[in-house]
VOPAGU-2260 file (C-alpha; in pm, 1 decimal, decimal comma):
REM VOPAGU-2260
SITE   aa  ch    i         X         Y         Z
SITE  UNK   A    0   -1550,0    1332,7   -2735,0
SITE  UNK   A    1   -1688,6    1037,4   -2531,4
SITE  UNK   A    2   -1800,7     849,9   -2859,5
SITE  UNK   A    3   -1407,1     855,3   -2965,1
SITE  UNK   A    4   -1379,7     525,7   -2755,7
SITE  UNK   A    5   -1594,0     338,3   -3005,6
SITE  UNK   A    6   -1319,6     380,8   -3273,8
SITE  UNK   A    7   -1065,1     196,5   -3070,6
SITE  UNK   A    8    -809,6     -51,2   -3255,5
SITE  UNK   A    9    -502,7    -246,9   -3139,0
SITE  UNK   A   10    -189,5     -22,2   -3219,4
SITE  UNK   A   11     129,0    -143,0   -3072,4
SITE  UNK   A   12     267,0    -331,2   -2778,6
SITE  UNK   A   13     536,5    -171,8   -2593,0
SITE  UNK   A   14     751,0    -385,2   -2363,1
SITE  UNK   A   15    1032,9     -99,2   -2276,6
SITE  UNK   A   16     965,6     282,6   -2214,0
SITE  UNK   A   17    1231,8     341,2   -2509,7
SITE  UNK   A   18     981,1     195,5   -2750,1
SITE  UNK   A   19     693,8     433,0   -2647,6
SITE  UNK   A   20     556,7     651,9   -2911,4
SITE  UNK   A   21     665,9    1005,6   -2958,5
SITE  UNK   A   22     561,4    1157,7   -2626,3
SITE  UNK   A   23     266,3    1425,8   -2682,0
SITE  UNK   A   24     184,9    1351,3   -3043,5
SITE  UNK   A   25    -158,2    1251,1   -2895,1
SITE  UNK   A   26    -309,5    1232,6   -2549,9
SITE  UNK   A   27    -318,0     890,2   -2368,1
SITE  UNK   A   28    -560,7     746,9   -2104,9
SITE  UNK   A   29    -398,2     485,1   -1900,2
SITE  UNK   A   30    -598,3     210,6   -1719,9
SITE  UNK   A   31    -422,2      29,8   -1420,1
SITE  UNK   A   32    -556,0    -217,5   -1179,9
SITE  UNK   A   33    -494,4    -554,1    -990,5
SITE  UNK   A   34    -508,1    -887,5   -1203,6
SITE  UNK   A   35    -844,0    -992,2   -1202,6
SITE  UNK   A   36    -993,4    -677,5   -1101,9
SITE  UNK   A   37   -1197,2    -638,8   -1407,6
SITE  UNK   A   38    -952,6    -405,7   -1599,9
SITE  UNK   A   39   -1012,3    -578,8   -1969,7
SITE  UNK   A   40   -1352,3    -624,5   -1916,5
SITE  UNK   A   41   -1384,3    -244,7   -1848,3
SITE  UNK   A   42   -1192,6    -157,3   -2142,2
SITE  UNK   A   43   -1384,0    -360,6   -2387,1
SITE  UNK   A   44   -1707,7    -256,8   -2239,8
SITE  UNK   A   45   -1634,3     134,6   -2300,6
SITE  UNK   A   46   -1505,8      58,2   -2614,3
SITE  UNK   A   47   -1800,4    -175,2   -2711,0
SITE  UNK   A   48   -1581,8    -449,6   -2818,9
SITE  UNK   A   49   -1569,5    -807,4   -2691,1
SITE  UNK   A   50   -1195,3    -870,5   -2740,5
SITE  UNK   A   51    -982,8    -552,1   -2767,1
SITE  UNK   A   52    -832,9    -607,9   -2442,6
SITE  UNK   A   53    -746,4    -942,7   -2317,9
SITE  UNK   A   54    -828,5   -1097,2   -1964,3
SITE  UNK   A   55    -605,5   -1381,0   -1896,6
SITE  UNK   A   56    -590,3   -1639,4   -1615,6
SITE  UNK   A   57    -197,3   -1652,7   -1679,9
SITE  UNK   A   58      67,7   -1372,1   -1715,0
SITE  UNK   A   59      91,1   -1314,8   -2067,9
SITE  UNK   A   60      -4,4   -1039,1   -2327,8
SITE  UNK   A   61     -30,6    -756,1   -2025,2
SITE  UNK   A   62     328,1    -811,8   -1936,4
SITE  UNK   A   63     353,6    -488,4   -2169,5
SITE  UNK   A   64     196,6    -144,6   -2240,0
SITE  UNK   A   65     -91,4    -219,7   -2497,5
SITE  UNK   A   66    -157,8      69,2   -2693,8
SITE  UNK   A   67    -512,8     112,9   -2849,4
SITE  UNK   A   68    -556,3     385,1   -3105,4
SITE  UNK   A   69    -868,8     619,7   -3112,4
SITE  UNK   A   70   -1011,0     819,1   -3418,0
SITE  UNK   A   71   -1077,7     731,1   -3775,1
SITE  UNK   A   72    -877,8     444,8   -3907,0
SITE  UNK   A   73    -722,9     633,0   -4214,0
SITE  UNK   A   74    -616,9     927,9   -4012,0
SITE  UNK   A   75    -348,4     957,6   -3732,0
SITE  UNK   A   76    -479,0     862,1   -3381,8
SITE  UNK   A   77    -688,5    1127,6   -3224,7
SITE  UNK   A   78    -557,9     963,4   -2878,6
SITE  UNK   A   79    -482,4     636,7   -2716,9
SITE  UNK   A   80    -607,5     398,2   -2454,1
SITE  UNK   A   81    -310,2     223,0   -2307,9
SITE  UNK   A   82    -371,7     -91,3   -2125,0
SITE  UNK   A   83     -74,8    -137,5   -1843,8
SITE  UNK   A   84      37,6    -445,7   -1683,0
SITE  UNK   A   85    -193,8    -596,8   -1433,8
SITE  UNK   A   86     -18,8    -610,8   -1103,5
SITE  UNK   A   87     -59,0    -858,2    -819,1
SITE  UNK   A   88     -49,2   -1159,2    -998,5
SITE  UNK   A   89     -32,2   -1439,2    -762,0
SITE  UNK   A   90     197,4   -1715,5    -915,0
SITE  UNK   A   91     420,2   -1459,6   -1090,6
SITE  UNK   A   92     776,5   -1486,9    -995,2
SITE  UNK   A   93     875,1   -1169,5    -776,7
SITE  UNK   A   94    1155,5   -1038,5   -1065,5
SITE  UNK   A   95     860,8   -1053,7   -1321,3
SITE  UNK   A   96     625,6    -889,1   -1088,2
SITE  UNK   A   97     863,4    -601,4   -1038,5
SITE  UNK   A   98     953,2    -563,6   -1386,9
SITE  UNK   A   99     576,3    -495,6   -1450,7
SITE  UNK   A  100     559,7    -270,5   -1166,9
SITE  UNK   A  101     836,2     -55,8   -1272,3
SITE  UNK   A  102     722,7     -28,4   -1626,8
SITE  UNK   A  103     381,4      87,6   -1542,1
SITE  UNK   A  104     504,6     297,6   -1265,7
SITE  UNK   A  105     779,3     473,5   -1474,4
SITE  UNK   A  106     535,2     542,4   -1758,8
SITE  UNK   A  107     297,1     687,5   -1492,4
SITE  UNK   A  108     557,4     913,8   -1366,8
SITE  UNK   A  109     720,5    1031,0   -1667,2
SITE  UNK   A  110     481,2    1038,5   -1956,6
SITE  UNK   A  111     387,1    1397,1   -2052,0
SITE  UNK   A  112     118,2    1273,2   -2295,9
SITE  UNK   A  113     -86,4    1120,0   -2003,1
SITE  UNK   A  114    -428,6    1308,9   -1980,1
SITE  UNK   A  115    -589,7    1064,1   -1710,8
SITE  UNK   A  116    -577,8     757,1   -1516,7
SITE  UNK   A  117    -823,1     506,5   -1464,6
SITE  UNK   A  118    -797,2     288,0   -1158,2
SITE  UNK   A  119    -978,0     -49,3   -1175,4
SITE  UNK   A  120   -1081,2    -176,5    -828,2
SITE  UNK   A  121   -1290,1    -472,2    -727,6
SITE  UNK   A  122   -1546,2    -308,1    -541,4
SITE  UNK   A  123   -1558,2    -609,0    -323,2
SITE  UNK   A  124   -1181,1    -581,8    -235,6
SITE  UNK   A  125   -1134,9    -195,6    -223,0
SITE  UNK   A  126    -819,5     -35,2    -214,4
SITE  UNK   A  127    -525,2    -252,6    -134,7
SITE  UNK   A  128    -164,3    -201,2     -62,0
SITE  UNK   A  129     -41,7    -280,2    -422,9
SITE  UNK   A  130    -294,7       7,2    -542,4
SITE  UNK   A  131    -148,6     237,7    -301,8
SITE  UNK   A  132     211,8     189,1    -433,6
SITE  UNK   A  133     104,2     217,1    -788,1
SITE  UNK   A  134     -83,9     521,5    -731,2
SITE  UNK   A  135     241,9     688,4    -568,9
SITE  UNK   A  136     404,9     676,6    -916,2
SITE  UNK   A  137     135,6     917,8   -1055,9
SITE  UNK   A  138     199,1    1280,0   -1163,9
SITE  UNK   A  139      50,9    1534,6    -934,9
SITE  UNK   A  140    -145,6    1701,6   -1191,2
SITE  UNK   A  141    -302,7    1406,8   -1374,6
SITE  UNK   A  142    -689,0    1332,7   -1300,2
SITE  UNK   A  143    -772,5     974,0   -1171,5
SITE  UNK   A  144   -1108,4     820,6   -1199,8
SITE  UNK   A  145   -1174,6     504,9   -1002,0
SITE  UNK   A  146   -1388,7     241,8   -1157,4
SITE  UNK   A  147   -1533,6       7,7    -852,4
SITE  UNK   A  148   -1604,8    -257,7   -1071,2
SITE  UNK   A  149   -1819,1    -580,2   -1031,9
SITE  UNK   A  150   -2100,4    -332,3    -865,3
SITE  UNK   A  151   -2374,0    -598,7    -943,7
SITE  UNK   A  152   -2229,2    -844,4    -701,0
SITE  UNK   A  153   -2337,7    -643,8    -421,8
SITE  UNK   A  154   -2674,8    -516,1    -316,5
SITE  UNK   A  155   -2772,4    -120,7    -305,5
SITE  UNK   A  156   -2647,7     -69,2      43,4
SITE  UNK   A  157   -2339,7    -263,0      44,5
SITE  UNK   A  158   -2242,9    -110,6    -270,5
SITE  UNK   A  159   -2285,7     248,3     -91,4
SITE  UNK   A  160   -2084,6     161,3     188,1
SITE  UNK   A  161   -1811,6      21,7     -36,2
SITE  UNK   A  162   -1797,0     335,9    -200,7
SITE  UNK   A  163   -1775,2     564,9     101,3
SITE  UNK   A  164   -1481,1     327,6     211,9
SITE  UNK   A  165   -1303,9     354,2     -96,3
SITE  UNK   A  166   -1341,3     704,0    -149,5
SITE  UNK   A  167   -1237,0     759,5     247,0
SITE  UNK   A  168    -929,0     530,7     169,2
SITE  UNK   A  169    -830,5     739,0    -148,1
SITE  UNK   A  170    -877,4    1064,4      41,4
SITE  UNK   A  171    -680,4     934,8     334,5
SITE  UNK   A  172    -381,2     900,6      52,1
SITE  UNK   A  173    -390,0    1273,1      44,8
SITE  UNK   A  174    -314,0    1303,3    -341,5
SITE  UNK   A  175    -314,2    1631,0    -524,2
SITE  UNK   A  176    -478,1    1497,8    -816,1
SITE  UNK   A  177    -838,8    1561,3    -926,0
SITE  UNK   A  178   -1023,3    1244,3    -806,5
SITE  UNK   A  179   -1376,9    1082,1    -898,2
SITE  UNK   A  180   -1530,9     750,2    -828,8
SITE  UNK   A  181   -1795,2     566,1   -1003,6
SITE  UNK   A  182   -1971,5     214,7    -907,8
SITE  UNK   A  183   -1934,9      13,7   -1232,2
SITE  UNK   A  184   -2018,6    -317,2   -1393,8
SITE  UNK   A  185   -1940,3    -437,3   -1757,8
SITE  UNK   A  186   -2169,5    -718,2   -1762,8
SITE  UNK   A  187   -2477,6    -485,5   -1629,6
SITE  UNK   A  188   -2347,1    -165,3   -1789,9
SITE  UNK   A  189   -2320,6      25,7   -1480,0
SITE  UNK   A  190   -2127,8     313,9   -1480,3
SITE  UNK   A  191   -2055,5     297,4   -1847,5
SITE  UNK   A  192   -2179,1     626,9   -1999,3
SITE  UNK   A  193   -2074,6     855,7   -1700,4
SITE  UNK   A  194   -1728,8     685,8   -1729,3
SITE  UNK   A  195   -1719,1     764,8   -2111,2
SITE  UNK   A  196   -1796,2    1127,8   -2037,2
SITE  UNK   A  197   -1513,0    1148,6   -1788,9
SITE  UNK   A  198   -1273,1    1033,2   -2025,9
SITE  UNK   A  199   -1411,3    1242,2   -2303,6
SITE  UNK   A  200   -1369,6    1556,0   -2104,6
SITE  UNK   A  201    -991,4    1457,5   -2032,8
SITE  UNK   A  202    -927,4    1419,6   -2419,3
SITE  UNK   A  203   -1124,9    1717,5   -2514,1
SITE  UNK   A  204    -933,8    1946,7   -2284,7
SITE  UNK   A  205    -588,9    1793,1   -2417,4
SITE  UNK   A  206    -696,0    1854,8   -2762,1
SITE  UNK   A  207    -817,0    2208,1   -2731,7
SITE  UNK   A  208    -489,0    2281,9   -2535,4
SITE  UNK   A  209    -312,0    2130,4   -2846,9
SITE  UNK   A  210    -532,1    2293,5   -3133,2
SITE  UNK   A  211    -842,8    2494,9   -3026,7
SITE  UNK   A  212    -966,5    2475,0   -3381,6
SITE  UNK   A  213   -1007,0    2077,2   -3346,1
SITE  UNK   A  214   -1157,6    2059,1   -3013,1
SITE  UNK   A  215   -1493,0    2044,1   -3124,1
SITE  UNK   A  216   -1453,3    1778,3   -3386,4
SITE  UNK   A  217   -1289,4    1513,6   -3166,6
SITE  UNK   A  218   -1514,5    1215,4   -3203,6
SITE  UNK   A  219   -1529,6     923,8   -3431,8
SITE  UNK   A  220   -1785,9     669,0   -3543,8
SITE  UNK   A  221   -1780,7     274,8   -3601,4
SITE  UNK   A  222   -1591,8      18,9   -3379,0
SITE  UNK   A  223   -1262,7     -42,9   -3480,2
SITE  UNK   A  224   -1112,2    -389,6   -3490,3
SITE  UNK   A  225    -779,5    -540,8   -3327,1
């Protein structure tokens, strides 16, 4: 089901939890991460699109949850990618930061449709206190994939050391969630296929649970447009 990512298209923007689509209608994969960690670039690379998710130097579109539908366009979505607000934006007022964090946090803690969470970390910065705060919202049975972005900026030895440090920091949180880490670079296409496989397995498991007869027919073809 990994190739279903290539069918991604913009679906809707949700500024309040009350505006969320019907919970459980289709599995959802949430992308979370600090501002400037490379979250938008990761989504675009995984979906093989240039401007599906927007990276911005100022707070804007990502003040909300942005839903991207997966699957053939003429049919109901098979799944969704959910781009959550980037946190830690330096110049945003504290009340704005709090609103973004509360929106993403409550989504992570309450959403039954959540099939997995992708945490995007800049490999040069590692796990921060803001990341730890966000992870504390997660439901205990939802799997977590950590993409250590901008890995091409480091040499092989530095990259390996940063991976070990990030894994140790994450293990120290003693989260019950299934955990995986990948070295990742959107520009050099490092870790792309591996990340797609993880996400595809999450979605295939949810589709199989909902409808065993459809589990083997979950992928789509062709990149959608926003």
